[in-house]
C-alpha positions in Angstrom: 5.5 15.8 44.8 1.7 15.6 44.5 1.6 19.2 43.1 4.3 18.3 40.5 2.3 15.2 39.4 -0.9 17.3 39.1 1.0 19.9 37.0 2.5 17.3 34.7 -1.0 15.7 34.4 -2.5 19.1 33.4 0.2 19.8 30.9 -0.3 16.4 29.3 -4.0 17.0 29.1 -3.6 20.4 27.5 -1.1 19.0 25.0 -3.4 16.1 24.2 -6.5 18.3 23.7 -4.6 20.7 21.5 -3.2 17.9 19.4 -6.7 16.4 19.1 -8.0 19.7 17.6 -5.0 20.0 15.3 -5.7 16.5 13.9 -9.4 17.1 13.8 -9.5 20.5 12.0 -6.1 21.2 10.5 -4.6 17.9 9.3 -6.5 16.1 6.5 -6.1 12.4 5.7 -2.7 11.6 4.2 -1.3 15.0 4.9 2.3 13.8 5.6 2.6 11.6 2.6 3.4 13.7 -0.5 2.3 11.2 -3.1 -0.9 10.2 -1.3 -2.0 13.7 -0.5 -1.3 14.7 -4.1 -3.5 11.9 -5.4 -6.2 12.7 -2.9 -6.3 16.3 -3.9 -6.5 15.3 -7.6 -9.4 12.9 -6.9 -11.3 15.6 -4.9 -11.7 17.4 -8.2 -11.9 14.4 -10.6 -13.4 11.4 -8.8 -16.5 11.4 -11.1 -14.2 10.5 -14.0 -13.3 7.1 -12.4 -15.4 4.2 -11.2 -12.5 1.9 -10.1 -9.7 2.4 -7.6 -6.5 0.3 -7.1 -5.3 0.2 -3.5 -1.9 -1.1 -2.5 1.8 -0.3 -2.1 4.7 0.1 -4.5 3.9 -3.3 -6.2 0.7 -1.6 -7.5 1.8 2.0 -7.8 4.8 1.2 -9.8 3.5 -1.9 -11.7 -0.2 -1.4 -12.7 -0.9 0.8 -15.6 -4.6 1.8 -15.6 -4.5 2.7 -19.2 -3.5 -0.8 -20.2 -5.9 -2.5 -17.7 -8.8 -0.4 -18.9 -8.1 -0.9 -22.5 -8.3 -4.7 -22.1 -11.4 -4.6 -19.8 -13.3 -2.0 -21.9 -12.5 -4.1 -25.0 -14.7 -6.8 -23.5 -17.6 -4.4 -23.0 -17.0 -3.7 -19.3 -17.1 -0.1 -18.1 -14.0 0.3 -15.9 -12.3 3.6 -15.6 -9.4 3.1 -13.1 -7.3 5.4 -11.0 -4.2 3.9 -9.3 -4.4 5.0 -5.6 -1.5 2.8 -4.5 1.3 4.4 -2.5 4.9 3.4 -1.9 5.5 1.7 1.4 1.8 1.1 2.4 1.6 -2.2 4.2 -1.6 -4.2 4.7 -2.7 -2.2 7.7 -2.4 1.1 5.9 -4.1 -0.3 2.9 -7.1 -1.2 5.0 -7.0 2.3 6.5 -6.9 3.8 3.0 -9.7 1.6 1.7 -12.0 2.5 4.6 -11.4 6.2 4.0 -11.9 6.0 0.2 -15.1 4.1 0.6 -16.5 6.9 2.9 -15.1 9.6 0.6 -15.9 8.5 -2.9 -17.9 5.3 -2.5 -20.9 6.8 -4.2 -19.0 7.1 -7.5 -17.3 3.7 -7.4 -18.2 0.4 -9.0 -14.9 -1.4 -8.3 -12.1 -1.5 -5.8 -9.0 -3.7 -6.5 -7.0 -4.2 -3.3 -3.6 -5.9 -3.1 -2.8 -8.8 -0.8 1.0 -8.3 -0.8 2.1 -7.5 2.7 1.2 -7.8 6.4 1.7 -5.5 9.4 5.5 -5.3 9.1 7.4 -2.4 7.7 11.0 -1.3 7.1 12.6 0.0 10.3 13.9 3.1 8.5 10.3 4.3 8.3 10.2 4.8 12.1 10.0 8.5 13.1 9.4 9.5 9.5 6.5 11.8 8.8 5.2 9.5 6.0 4.8 6.7 8.5 3.9 8.5 11.7 1.0 10.6 10.2 -1.3 7.6 9.5 -0.9 5.5 12.7 -4.1 6.1 14.7 -5.5 4.0 17.5 -7.5 1.8 15.1 -4.6 1.0 12.8 -2.1 0.5 15.7 -4.5 -2.0 17.3 -4.9 -3.9 14.0 -1.2 -3.9 13.4 -0.5 -5.2 16.8 -3.2 -7.9 16.5 -1.7 -9.1 13.2 1.9 -9.0 14.6 0.9 -11.3 17.5 -0.7 -13.8 15.1 2.1 -13.7 12.5 4.4 -16.8 12.2 7.5 -15.0 13.6 9.6 -15.2 16.8 8.0 -13.7 20.0 10.8 -11.1 20.2 10.0 -9.8 16.8 6.2 -9.8 17.5 6.8 -7.7 20.7 9.3 -5.4 18.9 7.0 -4.4 16.1 4.0 -4.1 18.5 6.1 -1.6 20.5 6.9 0.3 17.3 3.2 0.7 16.6 2.6 1.9 20.1 5.5 4.3 20.0 4.4 5.7 16.7 0.8 6.1 17.9 2.1 8.4 20.7 4.3 10.3 18.3 1.2 10.9 16.0 -1.2 11.7 18.9 1.1 14.3 20.5 2.7 15.5 17.2 6.2 14.6 18.5 8.8 15.7 16.0 6.2 16.8 13.5 6.4 20.5 14.1 8.5 21.4 11.0 6.5 19.2 8.7 3.3 20.5 10.1 4.3 24.1 9.5 5.6 23.3 6.0 2.3 21.6 5.2 0.2 24.6 6.3 2.2 27.3 4.6 3.5 25.5 1.5 2.7 21.8 1.1 -1.0 22.1 1.3 -1.2 24.2 -1.9 1.9 23.3 -3.9 2.1 19.6 -4.9 4.4 17.6 -7.1 2.1 16.5 -9.9 4.6 14.0 -11.2 3.2 11.5 -8.6 0.1 11.4 -10.8 2.0 9.9 -13.7 2.1 10.8 -17.4 -1.7 10.3 -17.8 -2.7 11.6 -14.4 -4.0 8.2 -13.5 -1.7 7.5 -10.6 0.8 5.1 -12.3 4.4 6.2 -12.0 7.0 3.4 -12.7 10.4 3.4 -11.1 12.0 3.9 -14.5 10.5 7.4 -14.6 10.9 8.0 -10.9 14.7 7.7 -11.0 14.9 10.6 -13.4 12.4 12.7 -11.6 14.3 12.1 -8.3 17.4 13.5 -9.8 15.8 16.9 -10.0 14.3 16.7 -6.5 16.2 14.3 -4.3 19.6 13.1 -5.5 20.2 10.9 -2.5 17.0 8.9 -3.0 17.7 8.7 -6.7 21.1 7.3 -5.9 19.7 4.6 -3.7 17.1 3.7 -6.3 19.7 3.4 -9.0 21.9 1.3 -6.7 19.0 -1.1 -6.0 18.8 -1.6 -9.8 22.5 -2.1 -10.2 22.6 -4.7 -7.4 19.7 -6.5 -9.0 21.4 -6.8 -12.4 24.7 -7.9 -10.9 23.6 -10.3 -8.2 22.3 -13.4 -10.1 22.6 -15.7 -7.0 20.3 -13.5 -5.0 17.8 -13.3 -7.8 17.8 -17.0 -8.1 17.5 -17.5 -4.4 14.4 -15.3 -4.1 12.7 -17.2 -7.0 13.6 -20.5 -5.3 12.2 -19.3 -2.0 8.9 -18.2 -3.7 8.6 -21.6 -5.5 9.0 -23.4 -2.2 6.4 -21.2 -0.6 3.9 -21.8 -3.4 4.6 -25.6 -3.3 3.9 -25.7 0.5 7.4 -26.6 1.4 7.9 -23.9 4.1 6.7 -23.9 7.7 5.2 -20.5 7.8 1.9 -21.2 6.0 -0.3 -20.0 8.9 -3.6 -18.2 8.5 -3.6 -14.8 10.1 -7.3 -14.6 11.2 -7.3 -10.8 12.0 -6.0 -10.0 8.5 -8.6 -12.1 6.8 -11.3 -10.6 9.2 -10.7 -7.0 8.4 -10.4 -7.7 4.7 -13.8 -9.4 4.6 -15.3 -6.7 6.8 -14.3 -3.9 4.4 -15.3 -6.1 1.4 -18.7 -6.4 2.9 -18.9 -2.6 3.6 -18.0 -1.9 -0.1 -20.5 -4.5 -1.4 -23.3 -2.9 0.6 -22.6 0.3 -1.3 -22.8 -1.7 -4.6 -19.0 -1.8 -5.1 -17.4 -5.0 -6.3 -14.1 -5.8 -4.6 -11.4 -7.8 -6.2 -8.2 -9.0 -4.4 -5.0 -9.5 -6.3 -1.7 -11.1 -5.3 1.3 -9.6 -7.2 4.7 -11.0 -8.0 7.9 -10.1 -6.2 6.6 -9.4 -2.7 8.9 -9.2 0.4 6.3 -11.1 2.4 6.0 -14.9 2.5 3.6 -16.2 -0.1 2.8 -19.0 2.3 1.3 -16.5 4.7 -0.5 -14.5 1.9 -1.9 -17.6 0.2 -3.4 -18.9 3.5 -5.5 -15.7 3.5 -6.1 -15.9 -0.2 -7.4 -19.4 -0.1 -10.1 -18.3 2.4 -11.6 -15.7 0.1 -14.5 -16.4 -2.3 -13.4 -17.6 -5.7 -15.3 -14.9 -7.6 -13.3 -12.0 -6.1 -9.6 -13.0 -6.3 -6.7 -13.7 -8.6 -3.0 -14.1 -8.3 -0.2 -13.5 -10.8 2.6 -14.4 -8.4 3.5 -18.1 -8.7 6.9 -18.2 -10.5 6.1 -21.7 -11.7 3.1 -20.4 -13.6 4.2 -16.8 -14.3 8.0 -17.0 -14.8 7.9 -13.9 -17.1 7.4 -11.7 -14.0 10.6 -12.9 -12.5 12.8 -12.7 -15.6 15.7 -10.3 -15.2 14.8 -8.3 -18.3 11.4 -7.5 -16.9 12.6 -6.4 -13.4 13.7 -3.0 -12.1 15.1 -4.3 -8.8 14.6 -7.4 -6.6 11.1 -6.5 -5.7 9.7 -4.4 -8.6 9.1 -4.7 -12.3 10.4 -2.2 -14.8 8.2 -0.5 -17.4 8.4 -3.5 -19.8 7.5 -5.9 -17.0 4.8 -3.6 -15.7 3.1 -3.6 -19.1 3.1 -7.4 -19.3 1.7 -7.5 -15.7 -0.9 -4.9 -16.4 -2.1 -6.8 -19.5 -2.4 -10.1 -17.5 -4.1 -8.1 -14.7 -6.7 -6.8 -17.1 -7.3 -10.3 -18.5 -7.9 -11.7 -15.0 -10.4 -9.0 -14.3 -12.3 -9.8 -17.5 -12.4 -13.5 -16.6 -13.9 -12.7 -13.1 -16.3 -10.1 -14.5 -17.6 -12.6 -17.2 -17.9 -15.3 -14.6 -19.8 -13.1 -12.3 -22.3 -11.9 -14.9 
């Protein structure tokens, strides 16, 4: 029995060491996320063209047009040249992971980072065991995700469940469980052949869902079908649209019970903000409309941030245009028309903050 235990231990050690070297020398940051790795490869060659990065999830990737933002900001005499580095599905933990990496990678050429406050440590369960999710969960991010989970205003069962998900995914990543096919594909094909559509029409990282649905038809008909279905449901289900707006209004009015400050989320955001500012980079924090997360939770963090670094365009009582059906793609995203309205307001907010700062 003892000899069997020793053999198992040796085998585990060998697999762990081999996996460490694979991660260290063969798998670059973002390798398993097609859109993120495509953007990273592009910036490797072009980062000197940009002095501003937008970091976030789909609410930024699909809704912030750098061309529109820069046109407004530059029109006020401010030198801002923006690349949209936001990626579908990236929650707050992954956004902090991204920001830390980008600061180390391209911080010397940046003057601005605009990071989204639109999510927490939660994620959709269908992301579990998927390469896009597994490949980024390291020890640091798993610990942060668990910490936020245990502070979040949700039932204990859910806190434990999602903490377990992070731990399980950490093991999958560390030992490359189930990643063999994707790893091989990346090395022999994916590392050199990228889908440049993810960069958008102007190669600035903005790719709205209106364009994505047609692109998916050529590449992945099943995902394209789900995307179109989400739009059809949004257009048909007025009661659900009205319900989401009503919930958001109550959250902004302080009429819900979940307005708890998640200290660990605020702490890491301030820590990375301080790191950026030591490098001479100004950090702005934005709160977008249509999030899945409770605005009561998000605004508790937002209220603790310095006034000169933040803006929100999410309150439906003040910005009803971002919740109108003609400006929406689905329940949680704007269409191209809405994204242009949002990008214009986004640029105007940046001008206000820049003028106040100077």
